[in-house]
N, C-alpha and C positions, 0 to 999 in steps of 0.2 A: 540466444537471448530470448527470454520468455516474456510475453506480454499477457497480463491477466486483466479480465474485466469481471466484476461480480454479476451474479444472476439478477439481483434486485436493484441494480444501479439506477439512480434517478438523474444525477448530474453527470456531465461528461468529464470523467476522470480516468486517466491511464496510469497504471502502476507497472513498473518493470524493475527487475533486479539485475545489476550488471557490475562486475568487478568490485564487489564489496560495497556497493552503493544501492540505495533504494531511490528510484526516480519517480516522482509524482507529477503528472502533467494535468493541470486543471483547465476549466473551460476557456479561460482567456489566453490559452497557450503558454501560460507561465509554468516553467518546469522547476521543481525544487528537488535537490539531491540531499539525501540523508545518509551519512555513513552507517553501515550496519553495525559497526562497533558500538554505536549508541543504543542499539536495540538487539541485545544478544538473542532474544527469543526468535526474532526474524532471521538473524544470521544462521542459527542452527536449525531452522525449520525446513521441512520438506517442501517441494514445489506445490504439492497438494495443499498443505497448510497455508502457504503463502498466497495461494489462489483463492482462499476462502475469506474474502474481506467484503466489507460494505461501508458505504459512507455513513458516518454517524448521523443520527436523527436531526441534530441541529445544523448539520452541514459543515461543522468545524474541522473535520478530519476523517480519518479512516480507522475502522475497527476490524481487527482480525479475530474472527469468531473462535477458532480452535486454540489460538494462542493467547487469547484474552489480553491483547495489547493494542494500544492506540498510537496514532501519530496525528498531531494537529497541524493544520496549515492555515 
C-alpha cells in the first residue's frame, strides 16, 4: 500500500490508493473513498504520476499535476 504526500503540502491531507479505490484523509480525520472507475486517468497512472499532487489553491480538493485531473472534497 502506497502512501503519498506532496512536497508543497500546506494542509494535513493523506492520499492512498488501494484495491481500486482512492482514499483521501483530511485534517479532521475524515476519510473519503473514491472509486478509481470514476477517474480513469488516476486508475491508469503510474505510482510516480499519482504521487505528484498538490492541494488546490482554494483548499477545495487535490490536483494531480502530470495527469491534469482534480478531485474535490
